[in-house]
Every structure is written in structure tokens, then in C-alpha cells.
C-alpha positions in Angstrom: 145.2 71.4 163.5 146.6 74.1 161.3 148.7 73.4 158.3 152.3 74.7 158.1 151.2 77.5 155.8 148.4 78.6 158.1 150.8 78.5 161.1 153.3 80.7 159.2 150.6 83.2 158.4 149.5 83.3 162.1 153.1 83.7 163.3 153.7 86.6 160.8 150.4 88.2 161.9 151.5 88.0 165.5 155.0 89.4 164.8 153.6 92.3 162.8 151.4 93.2 165.7 153.9 92.7 168.5 157.1 93.9 166.6 159.1 91.1 168.1 158.6 88.0 170.3 160.6 85.3 171.9 160.0 81.7 170.9 158.4 81.1 174.3 156.1 84.1 173.9 155.0 82.8 170.5 154.3 79.4 171.9 152.4 80.9 174.9 150.3 83.0 172.6 149.1 80.1 170.6 148.7 77.7 173.5 146.5 80.3 175.3 144.2 80.1 172.3 144.1 76.4 172.1 146.1 76.4 168.9 149.4 74.6 168.0 151.8 74.6 165.1 151.8 71.3 163.3 155.5 70.6 163.9 156.0 72.8 166.9 156.8 76.5 167.0 160.6 76.0 166.8 160.5 74.0 163.5 158.0 76.4 162.0 160.1 79.4 162.9 163.3 77.8 161.5 161.5 77.0 158.2 160.3 80.6 158.1 163.9 81.8 158.7 165.2 79.7 155.9 162.5 81.1 153.6 163.5 84.6 154.6 160.2 85.4 156.2 161.6 86.1 159.7 164.8 87.1 161.4 166.1 86.0 164.8 168.7 87.1 167.3 169.7 85.8 170.7 168.7 88.1 173.5 170.4 87.3 176.9 168.1 89.6 178.8 165.0 87.8 177.5 166.8 84.5 177.7 166.0 83.2 174.3 165.7 83.8 170.6 163.8 86.9 169.6 161.9 86.8 166.3 160.9 89.6 163.9 159.3 89.9 160.5 162.1 90.0 157.8 160.1 92.4 155.5 157.2 94.7 156.1 154.1 93.4 154.4 150.5 94.5 154.1 148.6 95.2 157.3 147.0 92.2 159.0 143.3 92.6 159.4 142.4 89.1 160.8 141.8 88.8 164.5 144.4 86.8 166.4 
């Protein structure tokens, strides 16, 4: 099981590659790899939002919260 810090790093890597993802898409991505956030994706994403690492907005068409990286960081070289 990943730590919260590891989960945050993996979510940031995913968002940098995808540009933006819904909560469901993020959960699906990690589930398909047999991974899970220690406290669940929603709690990890909310903690990241409070820290200023990600931004979110409600998207009616996608029927959920859409998440993006708050600031552009260095390129991610690790394989997701």
C-alpha cells in the first residue's frame, strides 16, 4: 500500500500526463493497475487541493469533479 506522499506523487504524475481527469478516471487508472490510495482518492485529492497542488472544478458534461495540476512542475519520467 502506498503512503499518502507516494499517492500524491502518482496523482500529480497522472495529471501532468493527462492534463485533467475526473475523480472517477483517477480511481479507475489506479484500480486498473492494482493500486489504491491509502485513504481513497477523494481524500487524497482534497488534501492535495488544500496544499495547493491541484485545482478542481465541477463539470456537468463529465458528471463530476475535474482535477488539474495547480502549477507546472518538472517533467515526470517515471512510468505510470
